[in-house]
Every structure is written in structure tokens, then in C-alpha cells.
C-alpha positions in Angstrom: 0.0 0.0 0.0 1.2 3.5 -0.9 2.0 5.7 2.1 1.0 9.4 2.2 3.9 11.7 1.5 4.0 15.4 2.3 4.8 17.2 -1.0 7.9 19.3 -1.3 7.6 22.4 -3.6 9.8 22.5 -6.7 10.6 26.0 -5.5 13.1 24.5 -3.0 15.2 23.2 -5.9 17.3 24.8 -8.7 16.3 23.4 -12.2 18.8 22.9 -15.0 16.8 22.8 -18.2 19.6 21.3 -20.4 20.2 18.3 -18.1 16.6 18.2 -16.8 17.9 18.0 -13.3 16.5 19.5 -10.1 19.2 20.1 -7.4 19.5 21.3 -3.8 21.4 20.7 -0.6 20.0 18.4 2.0 20.1 21.1 4.6 17.9 23.3 2.5 15.0 20.8 2.7 14.7 20.7 6.5 12.1 19.9 7.9 11.1 17.9 4.8 12.3 14.2 4.5 13.3 13.3 0.9 14.0 9.8 2.1 10.6 8.7 3.3 9.3 5.2 2.8 6.9 5.3 0.0 5.1 1.9 0.5 4.3 -0.1 3.6 5.4 -3.3 1.9 8.6 -2.2 0.2 11.9 -0.5 1.2 11.6 2.1 -1.7 12.4 5.6 -0.4 11.8 9.0 -2.0 9.6 12.0 -1.9 6.7 13.8 -3.6 7.6 17.0 -5.5 4.8 19.5 -6.3 5.5 21.9 -9.2 5.3 25.5 -8.0 4.2 26.4 -11.6 1.6 23.7 -12.6 0.7 22.1 -9.3 1.5 18.6 -10.7 2.9 16.1 -8.3 5.6 13.6 -9.1 7.0 10.9 -6.9 10.8 10.7 -7.1 12.4 7.4 -6.0 16.0 7.1 -4.7 18.0 5.3 -7.4 21.6 6.0 -6.4 23.7 7.0 -3.4 27.1 8.5 -4.5 30.0 8.3 -2.1 33.6 9.6 -2.1 36.8 7.8 -1.5 36.3 8.0 2.3 32.9 6.3 1.9 31.0 9.6 2.8 27.8 10.3 0.8 28.3 13.2 -1.6 24.8 13.2 -3.1 21.7 11.2 -3.7 20.0 10.7 -7.1 16.3 10.3 -7.6 14.2 9.5 -10.7 10.4 9.7 -11.3 8.5 6.5 -10.5 7.0 4.7 -13.4 3.5 5.6 -12.2 4.5 9.4 -12.1 5.9 9.1 -15.7 2.5 7.6 -16.7 0.4 10.3 -14.9 2.7 13.3 -15.7 4.5 12.4 -18.9 6.5 15.7 -18.9 8.5 14.4 -15.9 10.0 11.6 -18.0 13.8 12.1 -18.3 14.0 14.4 -15.3 16.1 13.7 -12.2 16.9 15.1 -8.8 20.3 15.5 -7.1 20.4 16.3 -3.4 23.8 17.1 -2.2 25.0 16.2 1.2 26.4 19.4 2.7 
């Protein structure tokens, strides 16, 4: 079963149109949790982004955790869920990078 996620406005992110990437630093999102469990029967984590322009909502799922040579997380990468791509086709090809500051 899908869990209820509190939407995070896209206004909290910088958008790079050429790479179709939203980005921000993790400290800028407090008190929001971009790593919330999305389903009660799965370990998928992510967040719900609401467009500050259109009001559309897209679920972004954690797909990669990048680490440096010291094994510290440098950033997390998220992509739209398949369901969001179906409901909001314009989100296909976008991604989110959240930097660990």
C-alpha cells in the first residue's frame, strides 16, 4: 500500500533545463524528508515533488547514493516513479540530485 507523502515544492530546488535536473542541498530541505518510505510493503524511499508552476505532483524514488573515497555520501540521485511518468509524462527524463552538505 502506498504511504502518504507530504509534498515538497519544486521552488526548493534549482532546475537545470539542459540536463533536466533539479538540485539542492539536503540542509535546504529541512524539515522535509526526501528519504521517506513510499510503500508499507517495500523499502523504496523518496519524496513527492509538487510543481510550483503547474501544481502537478511527481514521486521521485532514490536510485543511487554517490560516495567519495572516504565512503562519505556526496549526493543522492532520484528519478520519477513509473507511475508518475505515466500520470505526468513531462517528468520523464528528469532527475533530482540532493547534495550532502
